[in-house]
Structure formats: structure tokens, C-alpha cells
C-alpha positions in Angstrom: -112.6 -133.6 157.3 -115.6 -134.4 159.6 -114.3 -135.4 162.9 -117.1 -136.6 164.8 -116.0 -139.1 167.1 -114.9 -138.1 170.6 -112.3 -140.0 172.6 -111.8 -139.5 176.2 -108.8 -140.4 178.6 -107.7 -140.0 182.1 -104.6 -138.0 183.1 -102.9 -136.7 186.3 -102.6 -132.8 186.7 -99.0 -133.2 185.8 -99.5 -135.2 182.8 -102.4 -132.9 181.6 -99.6 -129.8 182.2 -97.2 -131.8 180.2 -99.6 -132.5 177.3 -100.6 -129.0 177.0 -97.0 -127.6 177.2 -95.8 -129.9 174.4 -98.8 -129.1 172.3 -98.0 -125.4 172.8 -94.4 -125.8 172.0 -95.4 -127.9 168.8 -96.0 -124.9 166.7 -98.9 -123.8 168.9 -101.1 -127.0 168.1 -104.3 -127.4 170.1 -104.2 -130.4 172.5 -106.5 -132.2 170.3 -104.5 -131.8 167.2 -101.3 -132.6 169.3 -102.8 -135.9 170.6 -104.2 -137.0 167.4 -100.9 -136.3 165.5 -98.9 -137.9 168.2 -101.2 -141.2 168.3 -101.4 -141.5 164.5 -98.1 -140.5 163.5 -95.6 -142.1 166.0 -94.9 -145.6 167.2 -95.0 -146.9 170.6 -92.1 -149.5 171.2 -92.8 -152.2 173.9 -89.7 -154.0 175.2 -89.9 -157.5 176.3 -88.0 -157.7 179.4 -89.1 -161.0 180.6 -85.9 -162.9 180.2 -83.9 -160.2 182.2 -86.1 -161.0 185.4 -84.9 -164.5 185.2 -81.4 -163.1 185.9 -82.5 -161.8 189.4 -82.2 -165.3 191.1 -78.8 -165.9 189.6 -77.7 -162.5 191.0 -79.1 -163.3 194.3 -77.5 -166.4 194.3 -74.0 -165.0 193.7 -74.6 -162.3 196.2 -75.4 -165.1 199.0 -72.1 -166.7 198.0 -70.0 -163.4 198.3 -71.6 -162.9 201.8 -70.7 -166.4 202.7 -67.1 -166.0 201.6 -66.9 -162.6 203.4 -68.2 -164.0 206.6 -65.5 -166.9 206.3 -62.8 -164.3 205.5 -63.8 -162.2 208.5 -63.9 -165.3 211.0 -61.0 -167.3 209.7 -59.2 -164.7 208.1 -58.8 -166.6 205.0 -60.7 -167.8 202.1 -60.0 -170.8 199.9 -59.0 -169.9 196.5 -61.3 -172.7 195.0 -64.5 -170.6 196.5 -62.9 -167.4 194.8 -62.6 -169.1 191.5 -65.9 -170.5 191.6 -67.5 -167.0 192.4 -65.4 -165.6 189.6 -66.7 -168.4 187.2 -70.3 -167.5 188.3 -69.8 -164.0 187.9 -68.3 -164.3 184.4 -71.2 -166.6 183.4 -73.7 -164.0 184.8 -72.0 -161.2 183.0 -72.0 -163.1 179.7 -75.8 -163.9 180.3 -76.7 -160.2 180.9 -74.9 -159.2 178.0 -76.7 -161.8 175.8 -80.1 -160.7 177.1 -79.4 -156.9 176.8 -77.8 -156.8 173.3 -81.0 -158.1 171.2 -83.9 -156.5 173.6 -86.7 -157.5 171.4 -89.6 -154.8 171.2 -92.9 -154.8 169.5 -94.1 -151.8 167.4 -97.6 -151.0 168.1 
């Protein structure tokens, strides 16, 4: 097979050392053969995590509520049961939402 196309890419010293090590460990392949085989015969999975980032605001909001309840508890030495119930409700909703988003992490095969 005539391979007349040269492809170049940049790597750090550590990445280059890892590539050389893996190529050598793969039945003594040359770096060219190892990279070619890896690129042609493997799949790259790209996970779509955009939905998870939306949960950050929910987590921050609940964290603020926890801090407010803690300040009240420290100053008054008591907390309203309704505040604790609301916080528990928010936490349960957030937990369900996180589980829902993590379960079917969608991905794209390149």
C-alpha cells in the first residue's frame, strides 16, 4: 500500500512519551502504525453534558437556602420545620433531576 500523505499534529512532551510507550507496548508497533491504527479502527465518544450544567444554578440555590437556615439556627437556636421540609423537597427534586440527566448521557460517535 502506498502511503504518500503526511499528517502532522502537535503534542506535549508527556503526550509524545505516552504515545511512544503505548506504541511500543502494542506489539512493538511504530508510532505511525499505532496512530494510524488507533485513528482508523477506534471510536471517539463525545458526551453531551450541556444539560448537566443547568443543574449548577439549582445546586447553588439550595446551597444558599442551607446557609440561610444554618444562620437562623445559629442565631435563634431554632429552625422552622417548614423551612426544613422545603429544603428537603428541593433536594429531592434536584436529586431526581441529576439522576434523570446522568442516566442517558447522550454521546456522539465520531
